[in-house]
C-alpha positions as CSV (number, residue, x, y, z in Angstrom):
1,M,111.4,-66.1,61.2
2,E,108.8,-68.9,60.9
3,K,106.1,-68.7,63.6
4,K,105.6,-71.7,65.9
5,F,102.1,-72.7,66.8
6,S,100.8,-74.7,69.8
7,R,98.0,-76.4,67.9
8,T,96.5,-76.9,64.5
9,L,92.8,-76.6,63.5
10,I,92.1,-78.3,60.2
11,T,88.8,-77.7,58.4
12,T,87.5,-79.4,55.3
13,A,84.9,-78.0,52.9
14,L,81.4,-79.2,53.9
15,P,79.9,-81.4,51.2
16,Y,76.3,-80.9,50.2
17,A,74.1,-83.6,51.6
18,N,72.1,-83.9,48.4
19,G,74.2,-86.8,47.2
20,P,77.2,-89.0,48.1
21,V,80.8,-87.9,47.8
22,H,82.9,-88.9,44.7
23,I,86.6,-89.1,43.9
24,G,86.8,-85.4,42.9
25,H,85.8,-84.4,46.5
26,L,88.3,-86.9,47.9
27,A,91.3,-85.8,45.8
28,G,90.5,-82.1,46.2
29,V,89.8,-82.0,49.9
30,Y,89.4,-85.0,52.2
31,V,92.4,-87.2,51.4
32,P,94.9,-84.4,51.6
33,A,93.4,-83.1,54.8
34,D,93.6,-86.5,56.4
35,I,97.2,-86.9,55.2
36,Y,98.1,-83.7,56.9
37,A,96.2,-84.4,60.1
38,R,97.7,-87.9,60.4
39,Y,101.2,-86.5,59.8
40,K,100.7,-83.8,62.5
41,R,99.4,-86.4,65.0
42,L,102.5,-88.6,64.3
43,R,104.5,-85.6,65.4
44,G,102.6,-85.5,68.7
45,E,100.9,-82.2,68.0
46,D,97.5,-81.0,69.2
47,V,95.4,-81.4,66.1
48,L,91.7,-81.2,65.3
49,L,90.2,-82.3,62.0
50,I,86.8,-80.7,61.6
51,G,84.2,-81.9,59.0
52,G,80.5,-82.0,58.5
53,S,77.6,-82.0,56.0
54,D,76.2,-78.8,54.5
55,E,72.5,-79.5,54.7
56,H,70.9,-76.2,53.7
57,G,70.4,-74.5,50.3
58,V,68.5,-74.9,47.1
59,P,70.2,-78.2,45.9
60,I,68.7,-79.9,49.0
61,T,65.2,-78.6,48.3
62,L,65.5,-79.5,44.6
63,R,66.4,-83.1,45.5
64,A,63.6,-83.3,48.0
65,R,61.0,-82.0,45.6
66,K,62.2,-84.4,42.8
67,E,62.0,-87.4,45.1
68,G,58.7,-86.3,46.8
69,I,60.2,-86.3,50.3
70,T,61.1,-83.6,52.8
71,P,64.5,-81.8,52.8
72,Q,65.2,-83.4,56.2
73,Q,64.8,-86.9,54.8
74,V,67.2,-86.0,52.0
75,V,69.9,-84.8,54.3
76,D,69.5,-87.6,56.8
77,R,70.0,-90.1,54.1
78,Y,73.1,-88.5,52.5
79,H,74.7,-87.3,55.7
80,N,74.9,-90.9,56.9
81,I,76.2,-92.2,53.6
82,I,78.9,-89.6,53.5
83,K,79.9,-90.0,57.1
84,D,80.0,-93.8,57.0
85,S,81.9,-93.9,53.7
86,M,84.5,-91.3,54.8
87,E,85.0,-93.3,58.0
88,E,85.5,-96.5,56.0
89,L,88.1,-94.8,53.8
90,G,90.0,-93.9,56.9
91,I,89.4,-90.1,57.1
92,T,90.1,-89.4,60.7
93,F,87.6,-86.6,61.5
94,D,87.6,-85.6,65.2
95,V,84.0,-84.6,64.5
96,Y,81.8,-85.0,61.4
97,S,78.6,-83.1,62.2
98,R,75.9,-81.3,60.3
99,T,74.4,-77.9,59.8
100,T,70.9,-79.0,60.7
101,S,72.0,-79.6,64.3
102,E,70.5,-77.5,67.0
103,L,73.9,-76.3,68.0
104,H,74.7,-75.1,64.5
105,H,71.4,-73.2,64.2
106,K,72.1,-71.5,67.5
107,T,75.7,-70.6,66.6
108,A,74.8,-69.3,63.1
109,S,71.9,-67.3,64.5
110,E,74.1,-65.7,67.2
111,F,76.8,-64.9,64.6
112,F,74.2,-63.1,62.3
113,R,72.6,-61.3,65.3
114,R,76.0,-59.9,66.5
115,L,76.7,-58.5,63.0
116,Y,73.2,-57.2,62.7
117,D,73.2,-55.5,66.2
118,N,76.6,-53.9,65.5
119,G,75.4,-52.4,62.2
120,K,77.7,-54.6,60.0
121,F,75.0,-55.2,57.4
122,I,73.3,-53.0,54.8
123,E,69.7,-53.6,53.8
124,K,68.7,-53.5,50.1
125,T,65.5,-54.0,48.2
126,S,65.5,-55.6,44.8
127,L,63.2,-57.4,42.3
128,Q,63.4,-61.2,42.5
129,P,61.6,-63.9,40.6
130,Y,58.2,-64.9,42.2
131,D,55.8,-67.7,41.6
132,E,52.3,-66.3,41.9
133,Q,50.7,-69.7,41.9
134,A,52.9,-71.1,44.7
135,G,53.0,-67.8,46.5
136,E,56.8,-67.7,47.1
137,F,60.0,-66.2,45.8
138,L,62.1,-68.4,43.6
139,A,65.8,-69.1,43.9
140,D,67.6,-69.0,40.6
141,R,67.6,-72.8,40.4
142,Y,63.8,-72.7,40.6
143,V,63.6,-70.7,37.5
144,V,63.7,-72.5,34.2
145,G,63.4,-71.3,30.6
146,T,65.1,-71.1,27.2
147,C,68.8,-70.3,27.1
148,P,69.5,-67.1,25.1
149,H,72.8,-68.6,24.0
150,C,72.1,-72.1,22.8
151,G,68.3,-72.3,22.7
152,S,68.0,-75.2,25.1
153,D,64.6,-75.1,26.8
154,R,66.0,-76.7,30.0
155,A,68.2,-73.9,31.2
156,Y,68.1,-72.8,34.9
157,G,68.2,-69.3,36.3
158,D,71.9,-69.6,37.3
159,Q,73.3,-71.8,34.5
160,C,72.4,-73.6,31.3
161,E,73.2,-77.3,31.7
162,A,73.4,-77.7,27.9
163,C,76.1,-75.2,27.0
164,G,77.4,-74.4,30.5
165,T,76.9,-70.6,30.3
166,S,76.4,-68.8,33.6
167,L,73.1,-67.0,33.6
168,N,70.8,-64.8,35.7
169,A,67.1,-65.6,36.0
170,T,66.3,-62.5,34.1
171,D,68.4,-63.7,31.1
172,L,66.0,-66.6,30.3
173,I,63.5,-66.5,27.5
174,N,60.0,-67.4,28.7
175,P,61.0,-68.0,32.3
176,R,58.7,-70.2,34.3
177,S,58.7,-71.7,37.8
178,A,60.2,-75.1,38.3
179,L,57.6,-75.6,41.1
180,T,54.4,-75.1,39.2
181,D,55.4,-74.4,35.6
182,A,53.7,-71.0,36.0
183,P,55.1,-67.9,34.3
184,V,57.6,-66.0,36.6
185,S,56.8,-62.5,37.8
186,M,59.2,-60.1,39.5
187,R,58.4,-58.8,43.0
188,E,60.2,-56.6,45.5
189,T,61.9,-58.2,48.5
190,S,64.4,-56.9,51.1
191,H,67.6,-58.6,52.2
192,W,70.7,-58.0,54.3
193,F,74.1,-57.7,52.6
194,L,77.6,-58.0,53.9
195,P,79.5,-55.0,52.5
196,L,82.7,-56.8,51.4
197,D,84.0,-53.6,49.9
198,Q,84.5,-52.2,53.4
199,Y,87.0,-55.0,54.1
200,E,88.8,-54.9,50.8
201,D,91.9,-53.0,52.1
202,A,92.3,-55.3,55.1
203,L,91.9,-58.4,52.9
204,R,94.4,-57.1,50.4
205,S,97.0,-56.5,53.1
206,W,96.3,-59.8,54.8
207,I,96.5,-62.0,51.6
208,L,98.6,-60.1,49.0
209,D,101.2,-58.8,51.5
210,G,101.0,-61.3,54.3
211,H,100.5,-64.7,52.5
212,K,102.7,-64.7,49.4
213,E,103.6,-68.3,50.3
214,W,100.1,-69.5,49.4
215,K,99.7,-71.8,46.4
216,T,99.8,-69.9,43.1
217,N,96.2,-70.8,42.1
218,V,94.9,-69.6,45.5
219,Y,96.9,-66.4,45.6
220,G,96.1,-65.6,41.9
221,Q,92.4,-66.1,42.3
222,C,92.3,-63.9,45.4
223,K,94.3,-61.2,43.7
224,S,91.9,-61.3,40.7
225,W,88.8,-60.8,42.9
226,L,90.4,-58.0,44.9
227,D,91.7,-56.2,41.7
228,L,88.1,-56.3,40.3
229,G,86.8,-54.7,43.5
230,L,84.6,-56.4,46.0
231,Q,80.8,-55.8,46.1
232,P,78.2,-56.3,48.9
233,R,76.9,-59.8,49.1
234,A,73.5,-61.0,50.3
235,V,73.5,-63.0,53.5
236,S,69.8,-63.9,53.5
237,R,67.3,-65.2,50.9
238,D,63.7,-66.1,50.6
239,L,63.5,-69.8,51.2
240,K,61.7,-72.1,53.6
241,W,64.7,-74.4,54.2
242,G,67.6,-73.1,56.3
243,V,68.6,-71.2,59.4
244,P,65.8,-68.7,60.0
245,V,66.9,-65.0,60.0
246,P,66.8,-64.1,63.7
247,V,65.1,-60.7,63.1
248,D,61.5,-59.6,63.7
249,G,59.6,-59.4,60.5
250,A,61.9,-61.7,58.6
251,D,59.4,-64.6,58.2
252,G,60.2,-66.7,55.2
253,K,63.8,-65.7,55.1
254,V,66.8,-67.8,55.9
255,L,70.5,-67.3,56.1
256,Y,72.1,-67.7,52.7
257,V,73.9,-71.0,52.6
258,W,77.3,-69.4,51.8
259,F,77.0,-67.4,55.1
260,D,75.6,-70.3,57.1
261,A,77.9,-73.1,56.0
262,P,81.4,-71.8,57.1
263,I,80.0,-71.1,60.5
264,G,79.6,-74.8,60.7
265,Y,83.4,-75.1,61.3
266,I,82.8,-73.1,64.5
267,S,79.7,-75.0,65.6
268,N,81.4,-78.3,64.9
269,T,84.4,-77.3,67.0
270,K,82.0,-76.4,69.8
271,E,80.5,-79.8,69.5
272,I,83.8,-81.7,70.0
273,R,85.3,-79.1,72.4
274,P,82.4,-77.4,74.2
275,D,84.6,-76.0,77.0
276,T,87.8,-75.1,75.0
277,W,86.6,-74.4,71.5
278,E,87.6,-70.7,71.7
279,K,91.2,-71.8,72.2
280,Y,91.1,-73.3,68.6
281,W,89.5,-70.2,67.1
282,K,90.6,-67.2,69.1
283,D,94.1,-68.0,70.3
284,S,96.9,-66.7,68.1
285,Q,98.9,-69.9,69.0
286,T,96.4,-71.9,66.8
287,R,97.2,-72.4,63.2
288,I,94.0,-72.7,61.1
289,I,94.2,-74.6,57.8
290,N,91.3,-74.7,55.4
291,F,91.3,-77.7,52.9
292,I,89.0,-76.9,50.0
293,G,88.5,-77.2,46.2
294,K,89.2,-74.3,43.8
295,D,85.5,-73.5,43.5
296,N,85.5,-72.5,47.2
297,I,88.6,-70.3,47.2
298,V,86.7,-67.0,47.2
299,F,84.5,-68.1,50.2
300,H,87.3,-69.2,52.4
301,C,89.9,-66.6,51.5
302,I,87.7,-63.5,51.1
303,V,84.1,-64.0,52.3
304,F,84.5,-66.0,55.5
305,P,87.6,-64.0,56.6
306,A,85.5,-60.8,56.0
307,M,82.7,-62.3,58.2
308,L,85.3,-63.0,61.0
309,M,86.7,-59.5,60.7
310,A,83.2,-58.1,61.0
311,Y,82.6,-60.2,64.1
312,G,85.8,-59.3,65.8
313,D,86.4,-60.9,69.3
314,N,89.8,-62.1,68.3
315,F,88.6,-64.7,65.7
316,Q,91.8,-66.0,63.9
317,L,92.0,-66.0,60.1
318,P,93.3,-69.1,58.3
319,D,97.1,-69.4,58.0
320,N,96.9,-71.4,54.8
321,V,94.2,-72.5,52.3
322,P,95.9,-75.2,50.2
323,A,93.1,-75.5,47.6
324,N,93.4,-78.1,44.9
325,E,92.2,-77.9,41.3
326,F,89.6,-80.3,39.8
327,L,89.9,-84.0,39.1
328,N,88.4,-85.2,35.8
329,L,87.2,-88.8,35.1
330,E,88.4,-90.6,31.9
331,G,89.0,-87.3,30.1
332,D,85.6,-85.8,31.0
333,K,84.6,-83.3,33.8
334,I,83.1,-85.1,36.8
335,S,79.4,-84.2,36.9
336,T,77.0,-85.3,39.7
337,S,73.9,-84.4,37.6
338,R,75.1,-86.6,34.8
339,N,76.2,-89.4,37.2
340,W,79.7,-89.1,35.6
341,A,81.7,-89.9,38.8
342,V,83.2,-92.7,40.9
343,W,81.1,-92.6,44.0
344,L,83.0,-93.4,47.2
345,H,80.4,-95.7,48.7
346,E,80.2,-97.7,45.5
347,Y,83.9,-98.0,45.2
348,L,84.1,-99.4,48.7
349,R,81.5,-102.0,47.7
350,D,83.2,-102.9,44.4
351,F,86.7,-103.0,45.8
352,P,86.4,-104.2,49.4
353,G,89.5,-103.8,51.5
354,K,91.2,-101.6,48.9
355,Q,90.8,-98.2,50.7
356,D,94.6,-97.6,50.5
357,V,94.7,-98.2,46.8
358,L,92.3,-95.4,46.2
359,R,94.0,-93.1,48.7
360,Y,97.3,-93.8,47.0
361,V,96.1,-93.2,43.4
362,L,94.3,-90.0,44.3
363,T,97.4,-88.7,46.1
364,A,99.9,-89.8,43.5
365,N,97.7,-88.1,40.8
366,A,96.4,-85.2,43.0
367,P,95.3,-82.1,41.1
368,E,97.5,-79.8,43.2
369,T,98.6,-77.3,40.6
370,R,96.3,-78.1,37.6
371,D,93.3,-80.2,36.7
372,N,94.2,-83.9,36.5
373,D,92.5,-87.0,35.1
374,F,91.6,-90.2,36.9
375,T,91.5,-93.3,34.7
376,W,90.8,-96.9,35.6
377,A,93.9,-97.9,33.6
378,E,96.2,-95.8,35.8
379,F,94.4,-97.0,38.9
380,Q,95.2,-100.6,38.0
381,A,98.8,-99.8,36.9
382,R,99.7,-98.0,40.0
383,N,98.3,-100.8,42.2
384,N,100.0,-103.6,40.2
385,N,103.2,-101.9,39.3
386,E,103.9,-99.8,42.4
387,L,101.9,-101.0,45.5
388,V,102.2,-104.7,44.6
389,A,105.5,-104.9,42.7
390,I,107.5,-102.3,44.7
391,L,106.2,-101.8,48.2
392,G,104.5,-105.2,48.8
393,N,107.3,-107.1,47.1
394,F,110.1,-105.6,49.2
395,V,108.3,-106.1,52.5
396,N,107.3,-109.7,51.6
397,R,110.8,-110.6,50.6
398,A,112.3,-109.2,53.8
399,V,109.8,-110.9,56.1
400,V,109.9,-114.3,54.2
401,L,113.7,-114.4,54.3
402,T,113.7,-113.6,58.0
403,H,111.4,-116.5,58.6
404,K,113.4,-118.8,56.3
405,Y,116.8,-118.1,57.9
406,F,116.0,-117.0,61.4
407,N,112.6,-118.6,62.2
408,G,110.9,-115.2,62.4
409,T,113.2,-113.7,65.0
410,L,115.0,-110.5,64.1
411,P,118.7,-111.2,64.0
412,A,121.3,-108.8,65.4
413,A,123.3,-106.6,62.9
414,G,127.0,-106.9,62.8
415,T,129.5,-104.5,61.3
416,L,127.9,-102.4,58.6
417,A,129.3,-102.5,55.1
418,E,129.4,-99.5,52.8
419,V,126.2,-100.5,51.1
420,D,124.5,-100.7,54.5
421,S,125.6,-97.3,55.7
422,S,124.7,-95.8,52.3
423,L,121.1,-97.1,52.7
424,C,120.8,-95.8,56.2
425,E,121.9,-92.3,55.1
426,A,119.5,-92.4,52.2
427,V,116.6,-93.1,54.6
428,K,117.5,-90.0,56.6
429,T,117.6,-88.0,53.4
430,V,114.2,-89.3,52.3
431,K,112.8,-88.3,55.8
432,A,114.0,-84.7,55.3
433,T,112.5,-84.3,51.9
434,L,109.3,-86.1,52.9
435,T,108.9,-83.9,56.0
436,E,109.5,-80.7,53.9
437,N,106.9,-81.8,51.3
438,L,104.3,-82.6,53.9
439,E,104.8,-79.3,55.7
440,N,104.3,-77.4,52.4
441,F,101.2,-79.4,51.4
442,H,103.1,-81.1,48.4
443,F,101.4,-84.4,48.9
444,R,102.1,-85.8,45.4
445,E,105.8,-85.4,46.0
446,A,105.5,-86.6,49.6
447,V,104.0,-89.9,48.6
448,K,106.8,-90.4,46.1
449,D,109.3,-89.9,48.9
450,A,107.6,-92.5,51.0
451,M,107.5,-94.9,48.1
452,E,111.2,-94.2,47.5
453,L,112.0,-96.1,50.8
454,A,110.5,-99.3,49.2
455,R,112.5,-98.7,46.0
456,L,115.6,-98.4,48.1
457,G,114.8,-101.6,49.8
458,N,114.3,-103.6,46.6
459,K,117.6,-102.2,45.3
460,Y,119.4,-103.1,48.5
461,L,118.2,-106.7,48.5
462,Q,119.2,-107.0,44.8
463,E,122.7,-105.7,45.5
464,T,123.3,-107.7,48.6
465,E,121.6,-111.0,47.6
466,P,121.2,-112.5,51.0
467,W,119.8,-115.7,49.5
468,K,123.2,-116.4,48.0
469,L,125.2,-115.4,51.0
470,A,123.2,-117.8,53.2
471,K,125.4,-120.6,51.8
472,T,128.6,-119.1,53.2
473,D,128.1,-116.1,55.5
474,M,125.1,-116.1,57.8
475,E,126.5,-113.3,59.9
476,R,126.3,-111.1,56.9
477,V,122.8,-112.3,56.1
478,A,121.8,-111.4,59.6
479,T,123.0,-107.8,59.1
480,I,121.2,-107.4,55.8
481,L,117.9,-108.7,57.1
482,N,118.1,-106.6,60.2
483,I,118.4,-103.6,58.0
484,A,115.7,-104.7,55.6
485,I,113.2,-105.3,58.5
486,N,114.1,-102.0,60.1
487,L,113.6,-100.3,56.7
488,S,110.2,-102.0,56.6
489,A,109.4,-100.5,60.0
490,N,110.4,-97.0,58.6
491,I,108.0,-97.6,55.7
492,A,105.2,-98.3,58.1
493,I,105.7,-94.9,59.7
494,A,106.3,-93.0,56.4
495,M,103.3,-94.4,54.8
496,E,100.9,-94.1,57.7
497,P,99.5,-90.7,56.6
498,F,98.9,-92.0,53.1
499,L,98.1,-95.8,53.5
500,P,96.9,-96.2,57.1
501,F,95.4,-99.6,56.6
502,M,98.6,-101.0,55.1
503,S,100.7,-99.3,57.7
504,K,98.7,-101.0,60.5
505,R,99.0,-104.4,59.0
506,L,102.8,-103.9,58.4
507,A,103.3,-102.6,62.0
508,D,101.5,-105.7,63.4
509,M,103.6,-108.0,61.2
510,L,106.7,-106.4,62.6
511,S,105.5,-106.2,66.2
512,L,106.0,-102.4,65.9
513,A,104.1,-100.2,68.3
514,N,103.8,-96.5,69.0
515,L,104.6,-95.1,65.6
516,T,106.0,-91.6,65.8
517,W,107.5,-89.2,63.2
518,D,110.6,-88.8,65.4
519,S,111.3,-92.5,65.0
520,L,111.4,-92.2,61.2
521,G,115.0,-92.5,60.0
522,N,116.0,-94.7,62.9
523,M,117.5,-97.9,61.4
524,E,117.7,-99.5,64.8
525,L,114.0,-99.1,65.5
526,L,113.4,-102.8,66.1
527,P,115.9,-104.4,68.5
528,A,117.4,-107.9,67.8
529,G,115.1,-110.6,69.1
530,T,111.9,-108.9,68.0
531,T,109.3,-111.4,66.8
532,I,108.5,-110.9,63.2
533,N,105.0,-112.4,62.5
534,Q,104.1,-114.5,59.5
535,P,104.0,-112.5,56.3
536,V,100.7,-111.3,54.9
537,L,100.2,-109.8,51.4
538,L,99.9,-106.1,51.8
539,F,98.4,-105.6,48.3
540,E,97.0,-107.9,45.6
541,K,96.9,-107.5,41.9
542,I,93.7,-106.0,40.4
543,E,92.7,-108.1,37.4
544,D,91.4,-106.8,34.1
545,E,87.9,-108.0,34.7
546,A,87.4,-105.6,37.7
547,I,88.6,-102.7,35.6
548,K,86.4,-103.7,32.6
549,A,83.4,-103.7,34.9
550,Q,84.0,-100.1,35.8
551,L,84.7,-99.0,32.2
552,D,81.5,-100.8,31.1
553,R,79.5,-98.9,33.8
554,L,80.9,-95.6,32.6
555,A,80.2,-96.4,29.0
556,K,76.6,-97.2,29.9
557,I,76.3,-93.9,31.8
558,K,77.7,-92.0,28.8
559,E,75.2,-93.6,26.4
560,E,72.3,-92.8,28.9
561,N,73.5,-89.2,29.1
562,K,73.6,-88.9,25.3
563,A,70.1,-90.2,25.0
564,A,68.8,-87.9,27.8
565,S,70.4,-84.8,26.2
566,F,69.4,-85.7,22.6
567,K,67.6,-82.9,20.9
568,P,66.3,-83.6,17.4
569,A,67.6,-81.5,14.6
570,P,65.4,-78.6,13.6
571,I,62.8,-79.3,10.9
572,Q,64.0,-78.3,7.5
573,E,62.2,-75.8,5.3
574,D,58.9,-76.9,3.8
575,V,58.8,-78.6,0.4
576,D,55.7,-78.6,-1.7
577,F,53.8,-81.8,-2.0
578,D,54.6,-82.4,-5.7
579,T,58.3,-82.1,-5.0
580,F,58.1,-84.7,-2.2
581,M,56.1,-87.1,-4.4
582,K,59.0,-87.2,-6.9
583,A,61.0,-89.3,-4.4
584,D,60.3,-92.9,-5.2
585,L,60.6,-94.8,-1.9
586,R,60.5,-98.6,-2.2
587,V,61.1,-101.7,-0.2
588,G,63.9,-104.1,-1.2
589,T,65.2,-107.3,0.1
590,V,69.0,-107.6,0.8
591,L,70.4,-110.5,-1.2
592,E,74.1,-109.9,-0.6
593,C,76.1,-107.5,1.7
594,S,79.8,-107.1,1.9
595,R,82.4,-104.5,3.0
596,V,83.9,-102.2,0.4
597,P,87.8,-102.7,0.4
598,K,89.8,-99.8,1.7
599,A,86.6,-98.0,2.9
600,D,85.9,-98.2,6.7
601,K,82.4,-96.8,6.4
602,L,81.0,-98.4,3.3
603,L,78.9,-101.6,2.7
604,R,78.0,-102.9,-0.8
605,F,74.4,-104.2,-1.1
606,L,72.8,-106.3,-3.8
607,I,69.1,-105.7,-3.5
608,D,66.0,-107.4,-5.0
609,D,63.8,-104.3,-5.9
610,G,61.0,-106.5,-7.4
611,L,62.0,-105.6,-11.0
612,N,65.7,-106.3,-11.1
613,K,68.7,-106.6,-8.8
614,R,70.4,-103.4,-8.1
615,T,73.7,-102.4,-6.3
616,I,73.6,-99.7,-3.6
617,V,76.6,-98.5,-1.5
618,S,75.7,-97.2,2.0
619,G,77.9,-95.7,4.7
620,I,76.7,-97.8,7.6
621,A,79.7,-100.3,8.0
622,K,80.5,-99.0,11.5
623,H,77.0,-99.8,12.7
624,Y,76.3,-103.2,11.1
625,N,78.0,-106.5,10.3
626,P,77.3,-107.5,6.7
627,D,76.0,-110.9,7.6
628,E,73.2,-109.6,9.9
629,L,71.7,-107.5,7.0
630,V,71.4,-110.4,4.5
631,G,67.7,-111.3,4.1
632,K,66.6,-108.0,5.8
633,Q,64.2,-105.7,4.1
634,V,65.2,-102.0,3.8
635,V,63.6,-98.8,2.5
636,F,65.5,-97.1,-0.3
637,I,65.2,-94.2,-2.7
638,A,64.9,-95.9,-6.1
639,N,65.1,-92.9,-8.5
640,L,68.3,-91.2,-7.5
641,P,70.8,-90.8,-10.4
642,P,73.5,-93.5,-10.2
643,R,76.9,-92.4,-8.7
644,R,80.3,-94.1,-8.3
645,L,81.6,-94.6,-4.8
646,K,85.0,-96.3,-4.6
647,G,84.7,-97.4,-8.2
648,I,81.2,-99.1,-7.5
649,L,78.1,-97.8,-9.3
650,S,75.5,-97.1,-6.6
651,E,71.9,-97.1,-7.8
652,G,70.0,-95.6,-4.9
653,M,70.1,-94.7,-1.2
654,I,69.2,-96.9,1.8
655,L,67.4,-94.9,4.5
656,S,68.7,-94.8,8.1
657,A,67.8,-92.9,11.3
658,E,70.6,-91.4,13.4
659,N,70.3,-91.8,17.2
660,A,71.6,-89.4,19.9
661,D,74.9,-91.4,20.2
662,G,75.5,-91.1,16.4
663,S,74.5,-94.8,15.7
664,L,72.5,-95.5,12.6
665,V,69.4,-97.7,12.3
666,V,68.3,-99.0,8.9
667,I,64.7,-98.2,8.2
668,S,62.7,-101.4,7.6
669,P,59.0,-102.2,7.2
670,S,57.4,-103.5,10.4
671,A,56.0,-106.5,8.5
672,T,57.3,-108.3,5.4
673,A,56.4,-106.4,2.2
674,T,56.7,-107.5,-1.4
675,P,60.0,-106.4,-2.9
676,G,59.4,-103.3,-5.0
677,A,56.4,-102.1,-2.9
678,Q,56.2,-98.3,-2.9
679,V,56.2,-96.4,0.4
680,K,53.1,-94.3,0.5
C-alpha cells in the first residue's frame, strides 16, 4: 500500500558559485524540481522547495586566484547572478540561500561536532602534495604537470583536461604547484574520515530492497557502488576557504565540500522555517525528494544518507532521488571551462520574455533516461511548430471567435453533441495520464500530455467549424465556444507547472482565478457570462536571424577553443644540412588559378617562376577562392619530380601552414620579391 505523506520537502543540488548556471543545470535539476513543486502546490499540499549556492571548495579558490580577487568576492558575484536568473526563469524556491551564511557555518559545524563527539569518524594520516614555497598543502586541482597518458603539460592532479583521464596528483610527471610553479613535495597530514563501509549493509537494505521503484540509472549506479564495497571518505581537507573544522588543533583545515554542501539543505530549511524546520527533516510524514544530476547520485544516495544515519536523531532519508542524465549542446558535451554552454543569464538577455520557451524545450527534451542533445534548430522548431502553431493557435482562435460572435462574453452551452462529449471525456483521460506522469517524475511525457489538450482543441474546432455554423445555428456556435474556452481554462491549469508565464497570461485573458489541480478536467470551469478579455499572443515565432546569432556565437567559441588547445606537432627527426639544401625553395607569382573539375580539394595554378611558366596542383581549394590568389606571391618547392594529379602534370609544391582548426595558410614573402628568387 502506497504511503501517504503530510508534506513534501524538495531539495535541489547546490550549484557552485564560481560561474553562472547553464541549460545543463536547468534540464538536469532546476526545471524538473520546479515543475514538481508547482504541481504539488496546485494540489494544495504543504511543499518547500529548497535551493542555494555551494560557495566553498577548490573551484572557488581557483577562480579567485585567476581573477586576483578574494573567494568571497567570487561567490558574492555568482550567487547573485544565479539567484536572480533562476527567479527570472520562474524557479519558485521558497528559499535560495548560500553556504557562506553564518547559519550554515553554525549548522555544519554542529553536525560535524556531533559525529566527532560520538566517535563516528576515524582519523588517518597520509602523504599529501605540499608547496614548500607557499607553505601550504595543495588540493589536487592545485597540482599541475604532464599527463602520463597523452603527454599534455597542462594536466591537473585530478584530471587531464586534454584527454579527460581521471588522475591522482601522484600520477603526474614533473608535478608542480599551480600557486607558485614550485616543484611539489609530499608531507604527512591528518584528516577525519567517515567510514562508509560501516553503513554499507544499512544502505544496501534501504536502497536495493526498499527503493526498487527508483529510476534505473539511479538504482543501477547505487548498486554498482555498493557491490564494489564502500570505503572511508575524508570529511576534512587542508584549505583556507571553507567551514573551519571545529576541533582544537585543526587550524588550516576545513570541512570537505562534499560533507559541507548537503548540510546546506538543512541550514537553508532552518532559514525559511526557523521554528518548524525539524518537522520537514525528522517527521516520518515528510516526503523528501532530492533533484540532482547523475554526477551527484553517489553523494545523495549513499554519502549524505550515511551522514544522516551517523547523526541519528530521527533524520529522515530521501524517499526518491530522480536524477537526470546529462544534456549536451549541439552534439558536444557542455563544458564550463571551454565556455561551451548556453548560460541562463545570457539567454534571458538574448530572448527577453521567452522564459517559457526554454522551460518547454528543456522539458520536452529532458535527459531523463539517457544523455540528450540541445540544438538551436530544435529550440526554434518546438517554439514555432508547437507553442505557436498548436497551443497559441488554438487559444487565439477560441478567444477571437468568442469576441467576434459574443462580444467577449462566454455564452451558455446547450445540449452537447457526441463530438462535444467525446472531447470532455478525452480531457479527463489526459488529466489521469498527466497526473500519473507527474507523480512518477516522467516530465517529458507529462508535458506531452498537457500539450495534447491543445491538440484536441485544434482538432475540435476543425471538426465543428463554428465559423461556418454562425450563418445558420448560433446556439450550436455558443456550445462549441463555451467548450473551447473551458478547454483553454483547463490548459492554463495543466500547463502551469511547465509554462507558468503563459499560464498566468492565459488565466488573466479568461478571467480565471484560483487555479487548482482538482479543477482540471472540469469542462464547466468558467460559467456563462464570464468576461473573456481581448486576445493576446501567447507565443511569437522565433526568426532565423535570432538562431543564427546563437550558432555564430558557438562557432566562434569552438574556434577559440581549438586555438587555445592547439599543440604543435612534434619536431621531426634531424636532417643533415646538405640534405636540406637540396630542396630548392623559390618565390613565384600566381598568374592563373582555377578549380580542378571533380576534385573538391584541388586548385590548378599557373605560376611565373622567373624562368618559365609552370603548373602546380595544390590541395587548398577548401581554404581559398581561386580569384583571391591571382597576383599573389607564393613559396614553392621547384625541384620536386613532376607528378600527375587528376590528369594534370604538377611541377612542384606550394607551401602552406596548418592552423589549430585545420585551415591552411599559403606561405608568402612579407614583401614583393622577384619571381624565381630563392628562399635562403
